[in-house]
C-alpha positions in Angstrom: 184.8 -57.2 -87.4 182.3 -54.9 -88.9 180.0 -52.4 -87.2 177.0 -54.3 -85.7 174.7 -51.3 -85.8 174.8 -50.9 -89.6 173.0 -52.9 -92.2 174.6 -54.1 -95.5 173.8 -50.7 -97.1 175.4 -48.7 -94.2 172.1 -47.6 -92.6 171.8 -47.7 -88.8 169.8 -50.5 -87.2 169.2 -51.8 -83.7 170.9 -55.1 -83.2 168.6 -58.1 -82.8 169.4 -59.6 -79.4 166.3 -61.8 -79.3 168.2 -65.0 -79.5 170.7 -64.2 -76.8 170.2 -65.7 -73.4 169.3 -63.5 -70.4 172.2 -62.9 -68.1 173.1 -60.6 -65.2 174.8 -57.5 -66.6 176.6 -54.7 -64.6 178.6 -51.6 -65.6 180.3 -48.9 -63.6 181.4 -45.5 -64.9 182.8 -42.2 -63.5 183.4 -38.6 -64.4 184.6 -35.4 -62.9 183.8 -31.7 -63.2 186.5 -29.3 -62.3 185.3 -26.3 -60.3 186.8 -23.1 -58.9 187.5 -23.2 -55.1 184.7 -20.7 -54.4 182.2 -23.0 -56.2 183.4 -26.0 -54.1 182.9 -23.9 -51.0 179.4 -22.8 -52.0 178.4 -26.4 -52.7 179.8 -27.5 -49.4 177.9 -24.8 -47.5 174.6 -25.3 -49.4 175.1 -21.8 -51.0 174.1 -22.6 -54.6 170.7 -20.9 -55.2 169.3 -23.8 -57.2 169.5 -26.2 -54.2 171.5 -29.2 -53.0 173.9 -29.8 -55.9 175.1 -33.3 -55.0 171.7 -34.8 -54.3 170.2 -33.2 -57.4 173.1 -34.5 -59.5 172.5 -38.0 -58.1 168.8 -37.9 -58.9 169.5 -36.6 -62.4 171.9 -39.5 -63.0 169.3 -42.0 -61.9 166.7 -40.5 -64.2 169.2 -40.4 -67.1 170.0 -44.1 -66.7 166.3 -44.9 -67.0 165.9 -42.8 -70.1 169.1 -43.8 -72.0 167.2 -45.5 -74.9 165.3 -42.2 -75.5 168.6 -40.3 -75.6 171.0 -42.6 -77.4 169.9 -44.0 -80.8 170.0 -47.8 -81.1 170.1 -48.5 -77.4 167.8 -51.2 -76.3 165.2 -50.4 -73.6 166.2 -52.5 -70.5 164.5 -53.3 -67.3 167.1 -52.0 -64.9 167.3 -53.6 -61.5 169.9 -51.3 -59.9 171.0 -47.7 -60.5 173.5 -46.2 -58.1 174.8 -42.7 -58.6 177.2 -41.1 -56.0 178.2 -37.5 -56.3 181.2 -36.6 -54.1 182.6 -33.2 -53.4 186.4 -33.0 -53.7 188.9 -30.1 -53.3 188.9 -29.3 -57.0 185.3 -30.3 -58.1 182.7 -33.1 -58.0 183.2 -36.7 -59.0 180.3 -38.9 -60.1 180.4 -42.6 -59.8 177.7 -44.8 -61.2 176.7 -48.5 -61.2 173.9 -49.9 -63.2 172.7 -53.5 -63.4 170.0 -55.6 -65.1 169.2 -59.1 -66.1 168.9 -59.0 -69.9 170.3 -59.7 -73.3 172.6 -56.7 -73.7 174.9 -54.7 -71.5 174.3 -51.5 -69.4 177.4 -49.6 -70.3 175.6 -46.8 -72.0 173.2 -46.5 -69.0 176.1 -46.1 -66.6 177.9 -43.6 -68.8 174.7 -41.6 -69.4 174.1 -41.5 -65.7 177.6 -40.1 -65.1 177.3 -37.6 -67.9 173.9 -36.2 -66.9 174.9 -36.0 -63.3 177.9 -33.9 -64.3 175.8 -31.8 -66.6 173.4 -31.2 -63.7 176.3 -29.9 -61.5 177.3 -27.6 -64.4 173.7 -26.3 -64.8 173.3 -25.6 -61.1 176.7 -23.8 -60.8 176.9 -22.0 -64.1 175.8 -18.6 -62.6 178.8 -18.6 -60.2 181.5 -20.5 -62.1 182.4 -19.7 -65.7 185.5 -21.9 -65.8 183.9 -25.4 -65.1 185.2 -28.3 -67.2 183.7 -31.8 -67.4 186.4 -34.3 -67.7 187.4 -38.0 -67.4 184.0 -39.6 -68.2 184.9 -43.3 -68.7 183.7 -46.8 -68.3 185.4 -48.5 -65.3 184.0 -52.0 -65.5 181.4 -54.1 -67.2 180.5 -57.7 -66.3 178.3 -60.4 -67.7 177.4 -63.5 -65.9 176.0 -64.9 -62.7 178.0 -62.5 -60.5 176.8 -59.6 -62.6 
């Protein structure tokens, strides 16, 4: 099977999904940012000078999902019906879990992955003054569904 996003001359193109039927689409993704124990403590105690890290990361993830076609070439603009981004503080860092859904002609995997990625980047940005050893890891797609159950 060839690449669907390349024309016969190897140039990038957006795939034409116009003839595909509308169906319920859903995708879930996750990622993790490893932090130093002191950074975890600061987040827990609202001690990061830029504000509430977890809530800000969640909002950033929502915004990122909505703007995925502007960030990732060849992604179709979609009317998203659900975006859930949950940032959770753990002993060794912050995990981000996302779920995105729509009724459309193409999937929402990139929106879910973008939401997780930008949520983690937001944690990084907010904590970079206090933690120089942060590492974003384990960004991955957990699930994608197509059909009536979404």
